[in-house]
Backbone bond lengths (Angstrom), bond angles and torsions (degrees), N, CA, C in turn:
res aa  C-N    CA-C-N  psi(-1)  N-CA   C-N-CA  omega(-1)  CA-C   N-CA-C  phi
1 X - - - 1.394 - - 1.482 107.63 -
2 X 1.327 117.70 132.70 1.456 125.14 -178.36 1.539 110.63 -65.66
3 X 1.320 114.01 140.60 1.455 118.48 174.53 1.534 110.57 -83.45
4 X 1.350 120.99 161.53 1.481 118.87 175.69 1.575 115.42 -60.15
5 X 1.300 117.77 -27.20 1.462 120.34 175.17 1.457 109.79 -69.73
6 X 1.326 117.04 -39.44 1.500 119.45 -178.95 1.505 110.23 -69.28
7 X 1.322 116.71 -39.56 1.491 122.37 175.47 1.481 113.22 -60.19
8 X 1.389 115.01 -41.85 1.518 120.47 -177.60 1.583 106.03 -70.12
9 X 1.258 116.48 -33.87 1.558 120.14 -178.39 1.525 105.58 -68.71
10 X 1.314 119.09 -45.11 1.442 120.89 -179.18 1.512 113.69 -65.04
11 X 1.372 116.02 -35.48 1.459 120.05 175.75 1.466 109.52 -66.24
12 X 1.307 120.28 -39.60 1.433 121.62 178.82 1.435 116.52 -68.98
13 X 1.353 117.39 -33.19 1.479 122.11 169.25 1.535 112.44 -61.65
14 X 1.333 113.83 -43.52 1.473 122.29 -178.07 1.506 108.05 -63.13
15 X 1.326 120.00 -46.39 1.420 122.83 -179.29 1.558 112.50 -64.37
16 X 1.347 115.67 -40.89 1.432 119.84 174.60 1.500 113.62 -59.78
17 X 1.355 114.07 -41.76 1.515 118.88 179.41 1.474 110.40 -66.75
18 X 1.329 117.91 -42.27 1.486 120.64 175.63 1.459 113.64 -59.23
19 X 1.385 118.45 -42.50 1.414 125.51 178.86 1.525 110.42 -59.14
20 X 1.368 115.87 -46.75 1.477 121.47 -174.80 1.591 104.98 -68.66
21 X 1.272 119.54 -40.08 1.477 120.27 -179.16 1.523 109.23 -64.20
22 X 1.355 121.18 -44.40 1.407 120.96 179.79 1.515 113.24 -65.39
23 X 1.364 115.81 -36.10 1.465 117.48 177.42 1.552 111.27 -68.15
24 X 1.336 117.18 -42.19 1.407 119.37 173.65 1.525 115.65 -55.37
25 X 1.331 113.80 -44.28 1.419 117.67 177.09 1.500 112.64 -63.19
26 X 1.341 119.14 -40.00 1.429 121.59 -179.47 1.437 113.61 -68.67
27 X 1.282 118.18 -27.77 1.524 122.61 -177.57 1.565 112.82 -97.95
28 X 1.329 114.64 3.82 1.519 118.28 -171.58 1.567 109.35 -67.29
29 X 1.199 118.23 -23.98 1.567 118.14 -176.77 1.561 108.55 -93.23
30 X 1.249 122.12 10.66 1.472 123.96 -178.52 1.585 105.92 -104.49
31 X 1.356 114.41 126.97 1.492 120.02 179.91 1.495 113.16 -75.69
32 X 1.297 116.09 -52.17 1.467 120.99 179.78 1.497 113.80 -131.70
33 X 1.321 115.30 129.18 1.421 122.39 -178.54 1.567 110.93 -113.41
34 X 1.373 115.23 115.03 1.401 118.08 -166.30 1.524 108.03 -124.58
35 X 1.366 118.50 127.87 1.381 126.63 176.84 1.546 110.36 -89.76
36 X 1.374 116.61 135.04 1.460 122.57 168.38 1.509 109.08 -106.10
37 X 1.237 116.46 122.01 1.526 120.16 -159.81 1.484 108.98 -138.29
38 X 1.305 119.21 151.73 1.490 124.44 174.03 1.520 108.21 -147.32
39 X 1.270 113.61 160.25 1.488 121.19 -179.42 1.526 110.41 -81.21
40 X 1.303 116.00 -25.61 1.469 120.45 -179.19 1.527 110.55 -139.77
41 X 1.338 112.09 161.17 1.518 116.01 175.47 1.489 109.07 -78.91
42 X 1.375 115.54 163.49 1.457 120.25 173.90 1.503 114.02 86.88
43 X 1.321 121.33 4.31 1.424 122.63 178.88 1.604 114.36 -91.21
44 X 1.353 115.17 -1.46 1.409 121.03 -178.70 1.521 114.81 86.90
45 X 1.319 114.97 24.94 1.519 120.91 174.22 1.461 114.33 -51.45
46 X 1.347 117.31 -48.20 1.536 121.48 -178.01 1.506 109.24 -68.41
47 X 1.301 120.24 -40.77 1.387 124.97 178.50 1.554 112.40 -58.98
48 X 1.374 113.14 -44.16 1.478 118.68 177.63 1.597 109.31 -66.23
49 X 1.342 113.71 -40.94 1.475 117.45 -176.50 1.524 109.90 -58.84
50 X 1.361 114.06 -50.19 1.499 119.72 -174.96 1.508 109.30 -67.00
51 X 1.304 118.85 -44.57 1.540 122.46 -179.69 1.480 113.24 -66.40
52 X 1.380 116.78 -35.49 1.465 120.37 175.99 1.527 109.36 -68.42
53 X 1.295 117.14 -42.52 1.498 121.49 177.76 1.527 109.95 -61.55
54 X 1.347 116.50 -45.31 1.472 121.31 -176.07 1.551 111.56 -66.44
55 X 1.379 111.20 -38.80 1.473 116.90 177.94 1.440 112.35 -64.98
56 X 1.302 123.41 -40.37 1.388 127.36 178.14 1.541 109.43 -67.44
57 X 1.334 116.51 -42.60 1.493 119.29 177.53 1.515 112.37 -62.56
58 X 1.301 117.28 -35.36 1.474 119.71 178.00 1.439 112.88 -64.63
59 X 1.355 117.84 -24.27 1.473 121.57 -178.04 1.621 106.89 -86.04
60 X 1.284 119.02 5.97 1.435 124.06 179.77 1.527 118.22 87.57
61 X 1.374 114.21 13.86 1.436 121.13 -179.64 1.595 108.17 -85.91
62 X 1.321 114.76 148.27 1.458 119.52 175.22 1.498 107.29 -86.14
63 X 1.349 114.12 117.37 1.424 122.04 -173.79 1.496 117.31 -126.18
64 X 1.272 116.45 135.82 1.503 120.08 173.24 1.548 110.73 -119.35
65 X 1.222 117.09 152.61 1.598 124.19 179.27 1.511 106.63 -128.03
66 X 1.399 112.39 119.72 1.507 117.48 177.61 1.532 103.45 -113.21
67 X 1.334 113.77 120.31 1.442 120.99 176.51 1.494 108.82 -97.53
68 X 1.377 115.49 103.10 1.481 115.43 178.25 1.545 109.61 -109.75
69 X 1.349 119.63 28.70 1.369 122.42 166.29 1.537 108.66 -80.41
70 X 1.379 111.85 80.52 1.466 118.37 -166.63 1.583 112.84 -61.68
71 X 1.336 119.52 -34.11 1.422 121.91 -176.11 1.528 112.90 -71.54
72 X 1.461 113.37 -42.30 1.454 116.36 -173.87 1.583 104.37 -134.23
73 X 1.350 115.75 77.14 1.537 117.67 177.94 1.494 111.79 -78.24
74 X 1.321 115.22 122.18 1.557 120.38 -178.37 1.532 112.81 -129.87
75 X 1.295 117.96 -8.45 1.479 116.87 -168.89 1.591 109.78 -60.44
76 X 1.368 120.29 -34.81 1.389 122.48 -177.71 1.510 106.87 -61.03
77 X 1.330 122.40 -41.28 1.434 125.86 -177.24 1.471 111.56 -64.82
78 X 1.365 116.66 -47.24 1.437 120.39 -177.39 1.547 109.79 -66.84
79 X 1.341 117.27 -33.39 1.460 118.62 176.96 1.469 111.33 -76.70
80 X 1.345 119.70 -18.98 1.471 122.04 -178.48 1.464 115.69 82.57
81 X 1.313 117.47 32.20 1.467 121.74 178.18 1.469 107.84 -80.41
82 X 1.314 116.89 131.18 1.499 123.97 174.91 1.462 113.26 -106.21
83 X 1.302 120.39 -26.94 1.480 124.36 -179.18 1.517 109.58 -105.36
84 X 1.366 118.78 129.79 1.479 121.08 -176.23 1.438 113.24 -73.14
85 X 1.353 116.54 166.27 1.485 120.10 171.86 1.598 108.90 -62.06
86 X 1.306 119.02 157.07 1.431 123.91 177.93 1.499 107.91 -97.48
87 X 1.312 113.15 152.41 1.585 119.77 171.91 1.484 105.13 -120.69
88 X 1.373 118.51 109.61 1.450 124.76 -172.97 1.512 106.91 -131.33
89 X 1.322 111.96 122.87 1.542 122.67 175.88 1.576 106.89 44.86
90 X 1.321 118.18 54.96 1.378 125.42 175.24 1.557 118.18 70.69
91 X 1.389 113.52 10.20 1.420 117.71 -179.50 1.551 109.96 -118.53
92 X 1.307 116.11 137.93 1.488 120.66 171.52 1.501 111.46 -85.32
93 X 1.300 119.03 120.34 1.463 123.87 -179.24 1.590 104.04 -103.60
94 X 1.369 116.86 114.51 1.381 120.05 -174.64 1.521 113.71 -58.66
95 X 1.295 115.69 148.52 1.490 120.79 165.52 1.517 108.29 -70.25
96 X 1.349 119.89 170.37 1.391 122.39 178.27 1.536 113.52 -146.11
97 X 1.265 117.63 134.73 1.450 121.72 177.72 1.502 109.19 -150.88
98 X 1.320 119.91 136.74 1.494 129.78 -179.00 1.469 109.89 49.92
99 X 1.323 118.77 36.04 1.471 124.38 174.23 1.526 111.93 83.05
100 X 1.325 117.38 10.05 1.425 120.16 178.75 1.492 113.41 -113.72
101 X 1.286 119.05 126.04 1.480 122.76 174.76 1.463 109.98 -79.95
102 X 1.390 120.58 138.54 1.439 118.09 -170.82 1.537 106.98 -143.52
103 X 1.377 112.57 139.61 1.443 121.07 173.50 1.578 105.78 -133.17
104 X 1.379 112.24 135.78 1.448 118.50 -175.88 1.503 108.82 -148.04
105 X 1.321 114.07 151.87 1.458 119.04 172.34 1.504 113.31 -63.31
106 X 1.299 116.77 -24.61 1.382 122.91 -179.20 1.586 112.03 -62.06
107 X 1.381 116.02 -23.21 1.460 120.33 176.81 1.560 113.10 -71.76
108 X 1.315 115.11 -15.45 1.464 120.08 -173.66 1.538 112.31 -114.41
109 X 1.342 113.58 15.33 1.485 119.05 175.62 1.574 108.09 -97.67
110 X 1.327 117.64 140.43 1.462 121.20 176.18 1.504 105.46 -71.72
111 X 1.271 123.78 -44.43 1.493 125.85 177.68 1.427 112.48 -124.30
112 X 1.378 111.56 137.83 1.497 116.66 -174.28 1.490 110.48 -60.23
113 X 1.374 122.29 -33.72 1.459 121.16 -172.74 1.500 110.71 -94.49
114 X 1.359 116.98 8.35 1.490 121.09 175.80 1.520 111.64 -58.76
115 X 1.335 115.05 134.25 1.443 121.98 178.67 1.564 106.98 -84.07
116 X 1.304 118.17 124.74 1.436 123.90 177.41 1.502 105.67 -94.48
117 X 1.372 116.12 104.90 1.454 124.29 -174.02 1.481 108.59 -108.98
118 X 1.284 118.51 80.84 1.506 120.53 -174.61 1.510 107.49 -122.59
119 X 1.395 108.72 148.21 1.489 115.82 173.54 1.561 107.26 -84.13
120 X 1.400 114.31 176.78 1.461 117.28 -174.16 1.457 119.17 -55.92
121 X 1.510 117.12 -41.54 1.434 114.56 -179.00 1.532 114.00 -64.96
122 X 1.297 118.10 -33.60 1.484 120.07 175.72 1.453 112.15 -62.87
123 X 1.265 118.40 -42.58 1.501 126.29 177.95 1.542 108.16 -59.95
124 X 1.292 111.05 -50.15 1.520 115.83 -179.15 1.548 111.55 -61.73
125 X 1.367 117.36 -39.16 1.403 114.61 179.16 1.571 114.28 -70.83
126 X 1.363 116.31 -31.29 1.453 121.27 176.77 1.472 110.69 -61.61
127 X 1.391 116.13 -47.48 1.426 122.18 179.01 1.560 112.40 -59.60
128 X 1.326 115.67 -45.95 1.397 121.96 177.56 1.526 111.80 -61.49
129 X 1.361 117.31 -36.88 1.445 117.49 179.55 1.501 111.54 -66.78
130 X 1.325 117.51 -42.85 1.507 121.40 175.41 1.454 108.28 -56.35
131 X 1.331 122.33 -46.11 1.512 124.43 -175.00 1.509 111.64 -68.26
132 X 1.345 114.63 -39.30 1.430 116.82 -176.00 1.562 112.82 -78.30
133 X 1.334 119.99 -25.16 1.433 124.04 -169.71 1.454 116.91 -104.52
134 X 1.336 119.61 -19.43 1.498 119.08 -171.82 1.467 109.06 -86.33
135 X 1.300 110.14 132.72 1.482 121.75 175.95 1.507 108.40 -93.51
136 X 1.279 120.69 99.81 1.502 125.66 -177.60 1.525 111.13 -88.18
137 X 1.328 115.63 -27.87 1.465 117.52 -173.16 1.563 112.00 72.01
138 X 1.251 116.12 -149.89 1.482 120.81 179.70 1.518 110.98 -90.11
139 X 1.349 115.49 126.29 1.425 119.34 -178.80 1.570 110.38 -135.99
140 X 1.289 118.25 143.78 1.448 119.41 168.34 1.513 114.73 -76.28
141 X 1.406 114.56 -38.23 1.453 120.45 179.12 1.554 111.18 -136.11
142 X 1.271 117.36 137.25 1.430 120.31 164.57 1.567 106.83 -113.34
143 X 1.308 116.46 115.41 1.482 119.25 178.23 1.549 106.03 -94.33
144 X 1.287 116.31 128.92 1.472 124.32 -175.43 1.543 107.97 -112.38
145 X 1.322 115.21 109.58 1.485 121.29 178.19 1.566 106.72 -82.38
146 X 1.307 114.07 103.71 1.525 118.80 -173.92 1.623 111.47 -83.21
147 X 1.270 116.84 153.17 1.485 117.59 163.43 1.562 110.14 -59.68
148 X 1.388 113.97 149.61 1.527 115.13 171.41 1.502 116.18 -70.00
149 X 1.280 113.50 169.46 1.498 117.75 172.94 1.506 113.36 92.87
150 X 1.334 113.07 -170.37 1.495 120.20 -175.68 1.510 112.41 -128.79
151 X 1.294 117.50 23.69 1.448 123.93 -176.20 1.475 116.96 -98.76
152 X 1.277 119.05 -153.15 1.489 125.20 -168.86 1.469 114.19 -59.31
153 X 1.432 119.47 -45.81 1.459 119.32 -171.13 1.566 112.01 -68.94
154 X 1.372 120.80 -49.92 1.495 118.45 177.47 1.550 109.90 -62.95
155 X 1.308 117.16 -34.20 1.504 118.93 -178.78 1.544 107.71 -65.65
156 X 1.292 121.09 -37.00 1.511 124.41 179.30 1.488 108.88 -61.67
157 X 1.352 117.93 -42.91 1.431 123.26 -177.78 1.576 111.37 -68.50
158 X 1.387 111.14 -43.01 1.505 109.48 179.25 1.434 117.83 -74.27
159 X 1.340 116.23 -17.83 1.465 117.52 178.28 1.596 111.03 -94.57
160 X 1.289 115.88 -5.96 1.466 120.94 -174.59 1.481 112.19 -108.01
161 X 1.397 117.65 -45.23 1.433 121.71 177.33 1.528 112.84 -91.01
162 X 1.337 119.15 128.02 1.476 118.25 176.86 1.551 109.46 -74.41
163 X 1.318 115.17 83.95 1.469 124.29 -175.37 1.549 110.47 -70.59
164 X 1.317 112.19 143.14 1.510 116.90 177.31 1.560 111.47 -90.74
165 X 1.313 114.96 -16.79 1.435 120.43 178.30 1.535 114.50 166.70
166 X 1.342 117.18 175.25 1.467 120.92 -178.72 1.538 109.27 -134.47
167 X 1.363 108.76 143.00 1.460 118.75 171.62 1.552 102.60 -104.64
168 X 1.301 112.51 124.59 1.426 120.79 178.49 1.539 113.47 -97.74
169 X 1.277 117.33 124.82 1.474 122.24 -175.60 1.519 108.08 -101.48
170 X 1.370 118.31 128.49 1.437 123.07 171.74 1.505 109.71 -134.29
171 X 1.344 116.83 179.33 1.421 122.71 -178.63 1.615 101.86 -132.26
172 X 1.323 112.48 168.55 1.534 115.17 -174.08 1.559 114.17 -67.94
173 X 1.329 118.78 -14.78 1.468 119.75 -178.07 1.532 112.51 -70.27
174 X 1.343 115.75 152.43 1.408 123.76 -172.27 1.510 109.74 -64.13
175 X 1.405 117.77 -48.67 1.421 121.63 -179.78 1.552 115.95 -59.00
176 X 1.340 114.77 -38.13 1.473 117.51 175.42 1.469 109.99 -64.41
177 X 1.339 121.63 -37.00 1.508 121.85 -177.15 1.565 107.80 -71.14
178 X 1.380 116.71 -37.87 1.451 116.52 177.78 1.503 114.74 -62.98
179 X 1.440 115.40 -36.44 1.437 118.81 177.81 1.483 108.54 -73.18
180 X 1.349 121.52 -38.88 1.406 123.97 178.98 1.555 113.66 -58.09
181 X 1.306 114.45 -38.63 1.453 123.69 178.28 1.499 108.17 -63.82
182 X 1.343 119.57 -41.37 1.477 121.35 174.98 1.474 114.46 -59.43
183 X 1.335 117.76 -44.29 1.449 120.40 -179.61 1.559 108.39 -67.65
184 X 1.363 119.27 -38.39 1.436 121.55 177.40 1.560 108.73 -57.51
185 X 1.363 114.42 -46.05 1.459 116.13 179.38 1.475 113.99 -62.67
186 X 1.305 118.05 -32.49 1.508 126.34 179.31 1.593 105.86 -62.75
187 X 1.383 115.85 -52.56 1.445 122.38 -179.75 1.550 109.02 -54.23
188 X 1.305 117.46 -48.85 1.426 119.98 -179.00 1.510 114.70 -68.89
189 X 1.266 120.66 -32.69 1.431 123.97 176.42 1.600 110.07 -63.56
190 X 1.345 113.66 -26.82 1.432 117.26 179.76 1.594 109.66 -96.64
191 X 1.311 116.57 14.19 1.446 122.99 177.71 1.521 115.95 55.89
192 X 1.377 112.69 38.60 1.470 119.62 179.62 1.521 109.51 -107.81
193 X 1.353 115.02 168.51 1.442 120.03 -171.10 1.552 109.48 -97.07
194 X 1.331 114.53 144.79 1.450 121.98 174.07 1.570 106.01 -106.83
195 X 1.316 115.64 118.55 1.449 118.09 177.23 1.573 111.48 -72.81
196 X 1.305 112.23 -40.57 1.484 113.64 -178.12 1.519 110.24 165.48
197 X 1.376 114.87 175.97 1.434 125.94 -177.54 1.500 110.15 -105.92
198 X 1.364 120.00 137.07 1.412 121.84 169.22 1.503 109.78 -118.03
199 X 1.368 117.41 137.13 1.480 117.94 176.69 1.476 106.51 -104.87
200 X 1.328 117.20 123.17 1.447 127.39 178.92 1.510 109.45 -102.65
201 X 1.383 115.81 158.97 1.448 122.65 176.42 1.528 115.51 64.88
202 X 1.373 113.17 28.64 1.489 117.01 179.88 1.511 109.85 -75.23
203 X 1.415 111.65 145.03 1.442 116.52 -179.46 1.477 113.40 151.94
204 X 1.388 116.80 -169.23 1.444 119.51 179.72 1.496 117.54 -63.00
205 X 1.319 117.09 -30.00 1.442 122.63 -175.51 1.520 112.06 -70.76
206 X 1.294 117.20 -51.12 1.493 123.89 -174.69 1.477 112.53 -102.30
207 X 1.324 116.71 -18.97 1.534 120.76 -174.27 1.485 110.38 92.37
208 X 1.313 114.04 -166.26 1.459 121.64 -175.57 1.444 113.60 -158.34
209 X 1.376 115.97 164.41 1.424 120.41 172.78 1.538 118.81 96.44
210 X 1.325 117.61 -14.09 1.436 122.08 -177.36 1.557 107.77 -68.56
211 X 1.347 118.66 -33.04 1.467 122.23 -177.50 1.524 109.84 -64.28
212 X 1.343 118.84 -42.86 1.476 122.80 -176.78 1.472 106.79 -70.02
213 X 1.319 121.76 -37.79 1.447 125.04 178.04 1.493 108.17 -64.04
214 X 1.335 119.77 -43.61 1.443 119.18 179.61 1.488 111.95 -63.73
215 X 1.351 117.13 -40.79 1.442 118.53 176.30 1.433 116.82 -56.77
216 X 1.371 115.20 -38.12 1.438 121.22 179.61 1.559 109.40 -72.19
217 X 1.263 115.66 -37.83 1.530 117.64 -179.32 1.447 112.25 -66.34
218 X 1.364 119.98 -33.78 1.508 123.96 -178.58 1.482 111.80 -98.37
219 X 1.351 118.31 0.26 1.472 122.52 178.24 1.508 113.05 59.85
220 X 1.343 112.60 54.24 1.482 116.13 173.37 1.553 110.19 -136.79
221 X 1.292 119.34 174.45 1.490 122.15 -177.78 1.493 111.18 -73.37
222 X 1.375 116.21 142.41 1.448 123.72 166.29 1.417 107.86 -95.63
223 X 1.342 114.93 114.13 1.484 118.87 -174.78 1.599 112.29 -85.71
224 X 1.330 115.90 -18.94 1.484 116.88 173.71 1.570 108.75 134.66
225 X 1.348 109.67 177.94 1.454 118.29 -174.12 1.490 111.20 -117.68
226 X 1.340 117.52 154.74 1.465 125.67 -177.95 1.568 106.67 -126.22
227 X 1.376 117.02 114.72 1.367 121.05 -177.67 1.517 115.29 -70.57
228 X 1.268 120.52 153.38 1.426 126.32 175.26 1.554 104.72 -81.89
229 X 1.359 118.51 111.89 1.442 123.07 -173.67 1.545 112.65 -128.50
230 X 1.334 115.97 152.53 1.441 122.03 173.34 1.500 112.51 -58.10
231 X 1.321 118.19 -29.11 1.416 121.07 -172.77 1.543 110.98 -61.46
232 X 1.285 119.34 -21.99 1.517 121.60 175.54 1.498 114.47 -68.42
233 X 1.435 114.28 -9.47 1.464 111.96 177.79 1.561 112.66 -76.76
234 X 1.249 116.15 -18.67 1.531 126.37 175.68 1.483 104.69 -76.67
235 X 1.356 117.51 107.38 1.485 118.94 179.98 1.544 112.03 -104.92
236 X 1.309 116.57 20.67 1.470 116.69 -178.02 1.478 115.37 -75.25
237 X 1.361 113.85 -15.73 1.497 121.81 175.66 1.445 107.31 -166.31
238 X 1.351 116.00 164.58 1.510 119.74 175.16 1.534 109.44 -48.32
239 X 1.287 116.51 138.11 1.496 122.51 -172.17 1.548 109.30 -64.79
240 X 1.421 115.28 -28.57 1.415 117.26 -176.13 1.560 109.38 -67.99
241 X 1.305 120.72 -20.41 1.422 125.85 173.41 1.525 117.92 -87.09
242 X 1.362 113.05 -4.78 1.466 122.39 -175.09 1.485 114.26 -106.53
243 X 1.339 117.77 -41.24 1.429 127.97 -166.90 1.515 114.70 -117.05
244 X 1.281 121.74 126.23 1.437 126.71 -171.68 1.544 107.88 -64.56
245 X 1.420 114.31 -44.90 1.481 116.79 -177.69 1.487 114.09 -66.28
246 X 1.356 119.10 -34.83 1.418 122.45 173.57 1.569 114.13 -68.80
247 X 1.341 112.59 -37.69 1.424 119.00 175.71 1.509 109.78 -62.28
248 X 1.341 119.01 -43.03 1.389 122.98 179.63 1.560 112.44 -62.04
249 X 1.365 116.13 -40.72 1.476 121.34 173.69 1.463 113.82 -56.71
250 X 1.352 113.93 -45.91 1.423 118.55 -176.45 1.549 112.31 -73.69
251 X 1.375 117.98 -33.75 1.443 121.41 170.70 1.518 113.22 -52.97
252 X 1.294 112.65 -43.94 1.552 119.71 178.46 1.517 109.94 -63.44
253 X 1.398 114.01 -43.66 1.479 118.78 -172.12 1.558 106.22 -71.06
254 X 1.336 118.62 -46.91 1.432 118.76 -177.93 1.554 111.74 -62.91
255 X 1.245 121.65 -34.11 1.470 127.51 175.57 1.509 107.73 -61.60
256 X 1.336 122.15 -49.85 1.416 122.32 179.35 1.599 112.05 -72.68
257 X 1.282 115.61 -28.38 1.422 124.87 176.49 1.550 109.07 -60.88
258 X 1.271 114.42 -50.31 1.470 120.09 178.26 1.507 113.12 -66.38
259 X 1.340 118.67 -39.32 1.454 122.78 177.32 1.475 110.24 -62.96
260 X 1.343 121.09 -38.52 1.447 126.85 -178.17 1.544 107.13 -68.19
261 X 1.300 114.72 -47.76 1.475 120.57 178.83 1.495 113.69 -56.95
262 X 1.393 113.02 -42.12 1.423 119.48 179.97 1.524 111.51 -64.62
263 X 1.338 115.56 -39.62 1.495 121.64 178.87 1.473 106.85 -66.30
264 X 1.300 122.88 -29.37 1.495 125.57 178.18 1.489 110.98 -82.80
265 X 1.351 118.47 -8.71 1.486 121.39 -173.93 1.492 113.75 73.72
266 X 1.358 115.29 28.87 1.464 119.11 -173.29 1.475 113.93 -123.54
267 X 1.372 117.06 2.06 1.504 119.03 -178.54 1.508 112.47 -69.04
268 X 1.362 113.56 141.59 1.449 118.46 -179.22 1.573 105.86 -67.02
269 X 1.321 117.53 137.95 1.464 120.08 -174.96 1.566 107.01 -70.70
């Protein structure tokens, strides 16, 4: 006869299996799921996520953007979304702007400047709720804007979503590269793919070239650099849709991004 502890354990296993099945069903129409990740905050990870998504959408691709930076969700603001996602009959229907479907924790905050002070299990549950409930439909790419660092939140995403690869964002500073190398090591310890490295904030102020050095050191693709430009002060839409020089940078990055995914056998058909 089973003990109460054994019964509780079996129930937990059943719930976990049901969650994974629901998540798999929700993501079944998505061809490529790509994480955008950094070892530390402030390197422009969300800006890269949004502009990469907008760049792919401008090429006619079906693109979704999932912001799972639960503590500091900002992707909706960078994308310029004014209407939140809908919640209908237990399903989250993504908001959409510039051809990009988007879901973010920001849609479920009462106040924009509210501090989300949650321990790991609460963050884990929120991420699972997004994954179980969101109706994405058919997508070529789902860009996942991850929390920075190597702790519980990004680990939850990596262990829950069957990711096809990660774009790692760094800047020219030494400390950013050290932290980027840490998150690359985390990705590899989990036997997941690295699509490549992007260097953000390149230019006279912070310098340049550290991203390509990092890519060589860890033996991965260098996808390109993104300069620090005044054009980013215009927040009316993603900068890739406003500025020709930024658009050209992202055209080069998305070309190498697709080539790297193809080499990994993960490119959307």
